Each structure stands twice: as C-alpha cells, then as structure tokens.
C-alpha positions in Angstrom: -17.5 14.4 22.5 -15.0 13.6 25.2 -13.0 16.7 26.1 -9.2 16.9 25.8 -6.7 19.3 27.3 -3.0 19.8 26.8 -0.8 19.9 29.9 2.1 22.3 29.9 5.2 20.5 28.5 8.1 20.2 30.9 10.3 17.4 29.6 10.7 16.1 26.1 12.4 13.5 24.0 13.1 13.5 20.3 12.8 10.2 18.4 13.9 9.3 15.0 11.3 7.6 12.8 11.3 7.0 9.0 9.7 10.3 8.3 12.1 12.4 10.3 12.4 13.5 13.9 9.3 13.8 16.2 9.1 15.2 19.7 7.2 13.7 22.6 6.6 15.1 26.0 6.6 13.6 29.5 3.0 13.3 30.8 3.3 12.0 34.3 5.0 8.7 34.0 4.6 8.2 30.2 5.6 9.8 27.0 3.1 11.3 24.5 3.8 11.9 20.9 0.8 13.7 19.4 -0.8 14.1 16.0 2.0 12.6 13.9 0.9 12.5 10.2 0.8 8.9 8.8 -0.6 9.9 5.4 -1.2 12.9 3.2 -3.3 13.9 0.3 -6.4 15.8 -0.8 -9.7 15.4 1.0 -11.1 13.0 -1.6 -7.9 11.4 -2.7 -6.6 7.9 -1.7 -4.2 8.2 1.2 -0.6 8.9 0.1 2.6 8.3 2.1 3.2 10.9 4.7 5.4 13.8 3.7 8.9 13.5 5.3 9.9 16.2 7.8 13.0 17.3 9.6 11.2 17.9 12.8 7.6 17.5 13.9 5.8 18.5 17.1 2.0 18.0 16.9 -0.6 19.8 19.0 -4.1 18.3 18.8 -5.6 21.5 20.2 -4.8 23.3 16.9 -4.5 20.5 14.2 -7.5 19.5 12.1 -5.5 16.8 10.2 -7.5 13.6 10.1 -4.7 11.4 8.8 -2.7 11.5 12.0 -2.1 9.4 15.1 -0.7 9.7 18.6 1.6 7.4 20.5 1.8 6.9 24.3 4.6 4.7 25.6 6.7 4.1 28.7 9.5 6.6 29.4 12.2 3.9 28.9 10.6 2.3 25.8 11.9 4.3 22.8 15.2 2.8 21.6 15.8 5.6 19.1 15.9 8.7 21.3 18.2 11.3 19.7 17.7 14.2 22.0 16.1 14.8 25.4 16.3 17.3 28.3 15.9 14.6 30.9 16.5 11.1 29.4 19.8 9.5 30.3 20.0 7.5 27.1 20.0 10.6 25.0 22.2 12.6 27.3 24.7 9.8 27.1 24.6 10.0 23.3 23.3 6.4 22.9 20.3 7.1 20.8 20.1 5.4 17.4 17.8 5.3 14.4 15.8 2.0 14.4 16.7 -0.5 11.8 15.2 -3.7 10.5 17.3 -5.5 13.1 15.7 -3.8 16.0 14.9 -6.4 18.7 11.2 -7.1 19.4 9.8 -4.7 22.0 6.5 -4.1 23.8 3.1 -5.3 22.7 1.2 -2.6 20.7 -2.4 -1.6 21.0 -3.9 0.5 18.1 -7.3 2.2 19.0 -9.9 3.4 16.5 -12.4 5.9 18.0 -16.1 5.8 17.4 -18.6 8.6 16.7 -21.1 7.4 14.0 -18.5 7.9 11.2 -19.0 11.7 11.7 -17.2 12.9 14.9 -14.6 11.9 17.5 -10.9 12.5 17.9 -7.9 10.2 18.7 -6.7 12.5 21.5 -9.8 12.7 23.7 -8.8 12.1 27.3 -10.0 8.5 27.7 -8.3 7.6 24.4 -4.8 8.6 25.4 -4.1 5.1 26.8 -2.1 6.2 29.8 -2.8 3.1 31.9 -1.8 0.8 29.0 1.5 2.7 28.6 2.1 2.6 32.4 1.8 -1.2 32.1 4.4 -1.5 29.4 2.4 -1.2 26.2 3.1 1.1 23.3 -0.3 2.5 22.6 -1.5 4.2 19.4 -4.7 6.1 18.8 -5.5 7.2 15.3 -7.7 9.6 13.4 -9.3 8.8 10.0 -11.3 10.8 7.5 -15.0 10.6 8.3 -18.3 12.1 7.0 -18.3 12.6 3.2 -14.5 12.9 3.1 -14.1 9.4 4.4 -17.2 7.5 3.3 -18.8 9.1 0.2 -18.2 6.6 -2.7 -17.1 8.4 -5.8 -17.5 7.0 -9.3 -14.1 8.2 -10.6 -11.7 7.7 -7.6 -8.6 5.6 -7.7 -8.9 2.3 -5.9 -6.4 -0.4 -5.0 -5.5 -3.0 -7.5 -7.2 -5.8 -5.6 -10.6 -4.1 -5.8 -12.6 -5.5 -8.7 -12.7 -2.5 -11.2 -16.1 -3.7 -12.6 -17.8 -3.1 -9.2 -20.1 -0.1 -9.4 -19.3 2.1 -6.3 -23.0 3.2 -6.4 -24.2 -0.3 -5.7 -21.8 -2.3 -3.4 -18.7 -0.2 -2.8 -15.8 -2.2 -1.5 -13.5 0.8 -0.9 -13.8 3.7 1.5 -11.2 6.3 2.0 -11.8 6.5 5.8 -11.3 2.7 6.0 -8.2 2.9 3.7 -6.7 5.5 6.1 -6.7 2.8 8.8 -4.8 0.4 6.5 -2.2 3.1 5.8 -2.0 3.9 9.6 -1.3 0.2 10.3 1.4 0.1 7.7 2.9 3.2 9.4 2.8 1.2 12.7 4.6 -1.7 11.1 7.3 0.6 9.8 7.8 2.9 12.7 6.5 1.5 16.0 9.9 -0.1 16.9 11.2 3.5 17.3 8.9 3.9 20.2 9.8 0.5 21.7 6.9 -1.5 20.2 6.8 -4.9 18.5 5.3 -4.7 15.0 4.7 -8.5 15.3 2.4 -8.1 18.3 -0.3 -5.6 17.3 -3.8 -5.7 18.8 -6.4 -3.6 16.9 -9.2 -2.2 19.2 -12.2 -0.1 18.4 -15.5 1.0 19.9 -18.9 1.7 18.2 -18.0 2.9 14.6 -14.4 2.1 15.6 -15.4 -1.4 16.5 -17.1 -1.8 13.1 -14.0 -0.5 11.4 -11.9 -2.9 13.3 -14.0 -5.8 11.9 -14.0 -4.2 8.4 -10.2 -3.9 8.5 -9.9 -7.6 9.2 -11.8 -8.2 6.0 -9.2 -6.3 4.0 -6.4 -8.4 2.4 -4.0 -5.4 2.6 -3.9 -5.8 6.4 -2.6 -9.3 6.3 0.2 -9.5 8.8 -0.5 -6.1 10.3 -3.1 -7.2 13.0 -2.5 -10.2 15.3 -5.5 -9.8 17.7 -8.6 -7.6 17.9 -10.9 -6.2 20.5 -14.3 -5.2 19.1 -16.4 -3.1 21.5 -20.1 -2.6 20.6 -19.7 -2.4 16.8 -22.1 -0.3 14.7 -22.5 -0.5 10.9 -25.1 1.3 8.7 -28.2 -0.9 8.4 -28.8 0.4 4.9 -26.2 0.9 2.2 -25.3 3.3 -0.4 -27.6 2.3 -3.2 -30.6 3.8 -1.5 -28.8 7.0 -0.6 -26.7 7.9 -3.6 -29.4 10.1 -5.3 -29.9 12.1 -2.1 -26.2 12.8 -1.8 -26.1 13.9 -5.4 -29.0 16.3 -4.8 -27.5 17.8 -1.6 -24.0 18.2 -3.2 -25.4 19.7 -6.3 -23.8 17.5 -8.9 -22.2 14.2 -9.7 -20.3 12.3 -7.1 -16.9 12.8 -8.7 -13.6 14.0 -7.4 -13.7 16.9 -9.9 -17.1 18.2 -8.7 -16.4 17.8 -5.0 -13.0 19.5 -5.3 -14.9 22.7 -6.3 -16.9 22.8 -3.1 -15.6 24.6 0.0 -15.3 22.9 3.4 -18.3 24.8 4.6 -20.4 23.7 1.6 -19.5 20.1 2.3 -20.3 20.3 6.0 -23.6 21.9 5.4 -24.5 19.2 2.8 -23.4 16.5 5.3 -25.5 17.9 8.1 -28.6 17.9 5.9 -27.8 14.4 4.7 -27.3 13.1 8.3 -30.7 14.6 9.4 -32.4 12.6 6.7 -30.9 9.4 8.0 -30.9 10.1 11.7 -32.3 6.7 12.5 -29.2 5.0 11.2 -25.5 5.8 10.6 -25.7 8.2 7.7 -22.5 7.0 6.2 -20.1 4.0 6.9 -18.8 0.9 5.3 -21.4 -1.4 3.6 -22.0 -4.3 3.1 -20.2 -6.0 6.0 -19.4 -9.7 5.4 -18.2 -11.3 8.6 -17.3 -14.5 6.7 -14.4 -12.5 5.1 -12.7 -11.6 8.4 -9.4 -13.2 8.9 -9.0 -15.8 11.7 -7.2 -13.9 14.5 -8.2 -14.1 18.2 -11.1 -11.8 18.9 -12.6 -10.3 22.1 -16.1 -9.1 21.2 -19.0 -7.8 23.2 -21.7 -5.3 24.0 -23.6 -3.7 26.8 -27.1 -5.0 27.7 -28.9 -1.7 27.3 -26.8 -0.1 24.6 -29.1 2.8 23.5 -31.9 2.9 26.0 -30.7 6.4 27.1 -31.4 8.0 23.7 -33.8 10.9 24.5 -36.3 9.7 21.8 -36.3 6.1 23.1 -36.4 7.2 26.8 -39.5 9.4 26.2 -41.3 6.8 24.1 -40.7 4.0 26.5 -41.9 6.2 29.4 -45.2 6.8 27.5 -45.5 3.1 26.6 -45.5 2.3 30.3 -48.2 4.8 31.1 -51.5 3.6 32.6 -53.3 6.2 30.7 -54.5 4.7 27.4 -54.6 8.2 25.8 -50.9 8.4 26.4 -50.0 4.7 25.8 -51.8 4.1 22.5 -50.3 7.0 20.5 -46.9 6.0 21.8 -47.5 2.4 20.6 -48.4 3.7 17.1 -45.2 5.7 17.0 -43.2 2.7 18.3 -44.5 0.5 15.5 -43.4 3.2 13.0 -40.0 3.3 14.6 -39.8 -0.5 14.5 -40.2 -0.4 10.7 -37.9 2.6 10.2 -35.2 1.0 12.3 -35.6 -2.5 10.8 -35.9 -3.6 14.4 -37.8 -6.1 16.5 -39.5 -4.5 19.5 -40.0 -6.8 22.5 -43.1 -5.2 24.0 -42.8 -7.0 27.3 -39.3 -5.6 28.1 -38.8 -2.7 30.4 -37.5 -0.4 27.7 -38.8 -1.9 24.5 -37.9 0.9 22.0 -34.5 1.6 23.6 -33.6 -2.0 23.6 -34.8 -2.4 20.0 -32.6 0.5 18.8 -29.6 -1.0 20.6 -30.3 -4.5 19.3 -30.6 -3.4 15.7 -27.9 -0.7 15.6 -25.2 -2.5 17.7 -25.8 -6.0 18.9 -26.8 -7.6 15.6 -23.3 -6.9 14.2 -21.5 -8.2 17.3 -23.5 -11.4 17.3 -22.9 -11.9 13.6 -19.2 -11.8 14.2 -19.5 -14.2 17.1 -21.5 -16.6 15.1 -19.1 -16.5 12.1 -15.9 -16.7 14.3 -17.1 -19.1 17.0 -13.7 -20.8 17.5 -11.6 -17.7 17.6 -13.9 -15.4 19.7 -14.3 -14.8 23.4 -17.6 -13.0 23.9 -18.8 -10.8 26.8 -21.7 -8.7 27.9 -22.1 -5.9 30.5 -25.4 -5.9 32.3 -27.0 -4.2 35.4 -29.5 -1.6 36.5 -27.1 1.2 35.5 -23.8 1.7 33.6 -24.7 -0.8 31.0 -25.3 1.4 28.0 -23.3 2.7 25.0 -19.9 4.1 25.8 -20.1 3.2 29.5 -17.5 0.6 28.9 -14.9 3.1 27.6 -13.6 4.3 31.0 -13.6 0.7 32.1 -11.4 -0.6 29.2 -9.0 2.3 29.7 -9.2 2.1 33.5 -10.0 5.9 33.4 -12.9 6.3 35.8 -11.2 9.4 37.3 -10.4 10.9 34.0 -12.9 13.5 32.6 -15.2 13.1 35.6 -18.1 15.0 34.2 -18.1 12.7 31.1 -17.8 9.6 33.3 -20.8 10.8 35.3 -22.8 11.3 32.1 -22.2 7.8 30.8 -21.7 5.8 34.0 -23.8 7.6 36.6 -23.2 9.0 40.1 -20.1 7.9 42.1 -18.9 5.8 39.1 -15.3 5.9 40.3 -16.2 4.2 43.5 -18.9 1.9 42.2 -17.2 0.6 39.1 -13.5 0.5 39.9 -13.4 -3.2 40.7 -15.0 -3.8 37.2 -12.6 -1.4 35.6 -9.7 -3.2 37.1 -11.0 -6.5 36.0 -12.0 -5.6 32.4 -8.9 -3.5 31.7 -6.8 -6.3 32.9 -8.6 -8.8 30.6 -7.9 -6.6 27.6 -4.3 -6.0 28.6 -3.6 -9.7 29.0 -5.4 -10.4 25.8 -3.1 -7.9 24.0 -0.1 -9.6 25.5 -1.2 -12.8 23.8 -3.0 -14.5 26.7 -6.4 -16.0 26.1 -9.2 -15.0 28.5 -9.9 -17.4 31.3 -13.5 -18.2 30.2 -14.1 -20.5 27.2 -14.5 -19.4 23.6 -17.9 -18.6 22.2 -17.9 -22.0 20.4 -20.8 -24.3 19.7 -22.3 -23.6 23.1 -22.3 -19.9 22.5 -20.6 -19.1 25.8 -20.6 -15.4 27.0 -18.9 -13.9 30.0 -21.3 -11.5 31.8 -20.1 -8.6 33.8 -22.5 -7.3 36.4 -22.3 -3.5 37.1 -24.5 -3.9 40.1 -22.2 -6.5 41.6 -19.2 -4.2 41.0 -20.9 -1.6 43.1 -20.9 -4.1 46.0 -17.2 -4.7 45.4 -17.8 -8.0 43.6 -16.7 -9.1 40.2 -18.9 -11.9 39.0 -17.5 -14.9 37.1 -20.8 -15.9 35.4 -20.5 -17.5 32.0 -23.9 -17.8 30.3 -24.8 -20.2 27.5 -26.4 -18.5 24.5 -26.9 -15.1 26.2 -27.6 -13.5 22.8 -30.2 -16.0 21.8 -32.9 -13.4 21.3 -30.6 -11.3 19.1 -29.9 -14.4 16.9 -33.6 -15.1 16.5 -34.6 -11.5 15.9 -31.9 -10.8 13.4 -31.1 -14.0 11.4 -29.9 -11.9 8.5 -27.7 -8.8 8.5 -29.5 -7.1 5.7 -33.0 -8.5 5.5 -35.4 -7.2 2.9 -38.4 -5.7 4.8 
C-alpha cells in the first residue's frame, strides 16, 4: 500500500456543489478537496445518491467511506468559490454557484486505483495527481467498494433496469456494486466538476491494475455513455476464473445464502475474516472482480493501453522458483520444474521455459498482459499501445510514479518498485510518459501510430532512460507471443 500523510492546512477555499458546501485546502500550488461522498447506502445495497450537506470537510486519515472521491485542481480553477481565507475571488465576493450555463473549463482526469479488488485508497500519495493539477487539469481520484462488499454477487439484490432480470447472478453476473460505484462517481463528476473548474465534456478515465480492468469494464456499461471521452488503461487485471466455480465456497465461508438479508446480519469483522479465508483459497488469481470481460462491448473512445515487460517477475514465489529452475544442480532444478508445471496448470498460463524468468513471466502474461492485448486486438483502430522494458523498473506498479511524474514522492515506495536512484535514472522517462498521458487527456493523439492492422507498439526503454535517453522505438507486433499463448480469454483447460 502506498502511504499517505496529511499536511497541516494553512489556507482554504469553500466551493458550492450540488450537495452543499465543501472545503478544500491549499497544498503547495494546488487545491485539495478530500473524501467527498459521491454516493451513500448500506454495504450491500446499490449506490444511492449522496446525502446533501450544509458543509463538508473530508479527512482521509480518519474516513473509511469507500464511496468517496478527492479532487485536486489549480488554485484559480474553481469558479464557484464562496469563501476563502486567501483567494481574491472569494474575498471580493464574486463567488457563485455553478449552473448549467457554466462555460467549459479544464480537462478532467478521473483515476481508479488498483489493489486486486481488495485494497488500495484514492488518497495515496502518488494518486493525488499534483503534477496534473499544476499543469491545468482538474484531477479526481475515487474509492469504490471492494472485497465482498463490492464484488460478491447476491441472488436478491436490486439491479439496474437494463440488466436482463433472467440472468442468474451465480452463473454470469453482469452487475457488481463496486463497478456500479464507479458509474455513480462519473455521474457525480458530470454534475459537479464544473464547480472545480473542470469540463464535464472532456473526461479521461484512467486506471491501473484492477483499476485498469475497471476502466475497461466501465466502457462496456451503457450507463456511462457520454460520461467518458478517452481512457488510459495501465496493466489491467481481471479474474481468470469467474463466479460459477466459487459461489459454493463463498456460501460455506459466509455461513448461509448469498442474500442481502443474510449478509446484513454479519458484522464487519465476520465479513473480513471470511474474505481473508476466501482470498487465501484463490491466491493464484484475483479472488473477486468483474467477470466475464467482453472487450467487444467496449465503446469506441480513444484508448491508451499498455503493460510492463516483466509485470510480476518480482513476486516472491516466482522469483524463488525461477532461481531454482536456473540451478545447475539437477536435485534443485527438477523439483522446481515439477512445481512450475503445476503452477502452469493452476494459473492457466503458458510457461516459456527458455526465458530468463519463466514462471514470473508466465504469471504476468496470464494475469495482466492477456487482458491488455485482448483490448488492443478488439479496438485496433482506436488504441495506441505501449510497453515498458529494460533490465529493471519494468514490473508491475513501476509505471505509477512515471505516469504521475512523482519519482520524488514517497521515496521508499519508489525505491521498492523502481530500484535504487530511481529519481535520477528514470526522470527523463517520467517526463516523457507523463507528458504523453497529459496531452492525450487534452485530446491530442500520441505521436506514434495506432495499434492497427500492423499491431504497432511504442516501447519505452528504462535502461535508456538511465542514460538520459528516451527511445522512440515503435515495434511491430510486440505482443505476438501473448496473442499466440492466449488466443481465448477464458479457455477451457
């Protein structure tokens, strides 16, 4: 988990939104409005409209509210400041409540955090989007319900009218409360973002890992029509197996039927203990999450999609097994190969035995890359594809401080994901990739060609960045091996 801390507030502004009055604080050169509720409701209920308030000041160090979001924006952006201890617009009495006639403002980026559908928070330090706000964006990071609260299908829950009522939620559920939270959050952005200076007609949805998958899933939802205009999908990860094979296990661990009535009787501690046991059983996959993903249902909006070359080679299990596979001692190597073949079947993966890290690469290919490539293949004419590669800093989450241009933020965490001296080695790459994402969110297409029929992929070299170089290589069919190893998203093994 990426740590977060709350600076001492010095200056503030109050802004009028449709719910009421919310307070933001000056953080350096930007304004931060934290943990604003965008929805309300019980743990296992559909998201309801957020409760109106007279005044709200959120503190992510104390709140546990999962249906909340935070906004970071330029100091001069909000047109509806009604009170401030430093801002001349408010002091002059020129603040006003936004109306439907508010003129278009800054481009908006909405970020969905990752965390295997079971952890993560919108206000972690990298996710605060300071660099984007400094460059004129209105940036939103949102929380959503996860674990059982967000992704446990229930047989008796209310579902939107456009969901086929005959569909059995225990076979192919089309509705998840955690994903529906994102829909409601985007509706909140549409209705309120102008108050912070944002343009609701220029919204880019961005997510990483589980958040990247939820970005793609959101684009399949007809209720988000007109709410998202571009999308950035970073290393998406869906469950490889769906609910039908897991429903009976959840019933056993929760001690009864999967109904709202039964679950409402359980305490939060009981739910969390049951989820921990459930997650341990499915530790080789996402224990929960949206399923099945159908990329052909995604709307045609411009997409920036990519992965890292060695996504999950740093997992302790994979690292240890790959080390044993490279041993010259057959008494070490042969048992490791037996275990690797078992892992290959359990992960529904394809191990490339000749590669340097065969098990780690297979885990990343099956858990992350297969989904990104499926999107690229389905949306060839609207997708710009990329891949990070190099001898270090090319594994899962190492792209986060690059996209947020935050290599000096949370330095211990940067070191963990990106290695020693990352701020010096990778700053040229952070400047380049952050700039690509920012320009894309402003409506500019990347300078390299679309994925298209030639399957073109921009490759970013982390080793070159360490030498002060930013490579411009565009490779043809860089994901060929993934296409061949995973021709189907849900094969029957």
